[in-house]
C-alpha positions in Angstrom: -8.9 -8.6 -13.8 -9.2 -5.0 -14.8 -10.7 -6.1 -18.0 -13.3 -8.4 -16.3 -14.4 -5.4 -14.0 -14.5 -2.9 -17.1 -16.5 -5.8 -18.8 -19.2 -5.7 -15.9 -19.7 -2.0 -16.1 -17.1 -1.3 -13.2 -14.0 1.4 -13.3 -10.5 -0.1 -12.9 -7.3 1.1 -13.7 -3.8 -0.1 -12.5 -0.1 0.8 -12.0 2.6 -1.6 -11.7 4.2 -0.5 -8.3 7.0 -1.5 -6.0 6.1 -1.2 -2.6 9.8 -0.8 -1.3 10.5 2.7 -2.4 8.0 5.3 -0.6 7.9 7.4 -3.9 6.3 4.6 -5.7 3.7 4.1 -3.0 2.9 8.1 -3.1 2.8 7.9 -7.1 0.3 5.1 -6.8 -2.2 7.0 -4.4 -1.7 10.1 -6.9 -2.9 8.1 -10.0 -5.6 6.8 -8.1 -6.6 10.2 -6.9 -6.2 11.8 -10.2 -8.4 9.3 -11.6 -11.5 8.8 -9.3 -10.6 12.0 -7.0 -10.9 9.8 -3.6 -9.3 6.7 -2.4 -12.0 4.7 -0.5 -10.0 1.4 0.2 -6.4 0.5 0.5 -5.7 -3.4 0.7 -2.0 -4.0 1.8 -1.4 -7.3 0.4 2.2 -7.3 -0.8 4.5 -9.9 1.2 7.8 -12.1 0.9 8.9 -14.9 2.9 12.3 -16.7 1.9 12.7 -19.9 3.1 16.0 -20.2 4.6 17.7 -21.3 7.9 18.8 -18.6 10.1 22.3 -19.8 10.5 23.0 -19.2 6.7 22.5 -15.5 7.3 21.1 -14.5 4.2 20.9 -10.8 5.5 19.8 -9.6 1.9 16.5 -12.0 2.5 16.1 -10.5 5.9 16.1 -6.9 4.1 13.7 -7.8 1.5 11.3 -9.0 4.2 11.8 -5.9 6.2 11.5 -3.5 3.2 8.3 -5.4 1.7 6.4 -6.7 4.7 6.9 -3.8 7.2 8.0 -0.7 5.1 5.8 -1.4 2.2 2.8 -1.7 4.5 3.5 1.7 6.2 4.5 3.4 3.0 0.9 2.3 2.0 -0.7 3.6 4.8 1.2 6.9 4.8 0.5 7.7 1.3 -3.4 7.2 1.7 -4.1 8.3 4.9 -3.4 12.0 4.7 -6.5 12.0 2.4 -8.5 9.8 4.2 -8.5 12.0 7.2 -8.9 15.0 5.2 -12.2 13.4 4.0 -12.9 11.6 7.4 -13.5 8.6 5.3 -11.8 5.5 4.1 -10.7 2.0 5.2 -7.1 0.5 5.3 -7.0 -3.5 5.2 -3.6 -4.9 6.2 -3.4 -8.9 5.0 -1.0 -10.9 6.5 -0.2 -15.0 5.4 -1.2 -18.1 7.5 2.8 -18.0 8.5 2.0 -14.7 10.7 -0.3 -17.0 12.8 1.9 -20.4 12.8 5.1 -19.7 13.6 7.7 -22.5 13.0 5.1 -24.4 10.7 7.7 -24.6 7.7 10.8 -25.6 10.0 9.2 -28.2 12.3 10.2 -31.1 10.0 13.7 -29.8 9.2 16.7 -30.4 11.2 19.4 -28.1 12.1 21.7 -30.2 10.3 20.3 -29.4 6.9 
């Protein structure tokens, strides 16, 4: 995608980032600021949803969901918000999956016996 943007005259860079350590989100914002001097838009689009029944108590999966889907979003916002507030300009777009709108769509055809 970076090459496609550059081939059409746009500017694009990327940095592989794990959203779960807040330090990496701060580093990502810093890379963008160093390269472009401002951040106009943040699109929070990271998310995970391991599929397992609650009675199986896959606590590590629950923690990963919280770390990515909640903390990762907050870390992203926190990383860009100070510069956006300073400039009085910028947009933050938080995306969610269809699972956030249709609770239980995956489980409705599965019995508790599985």
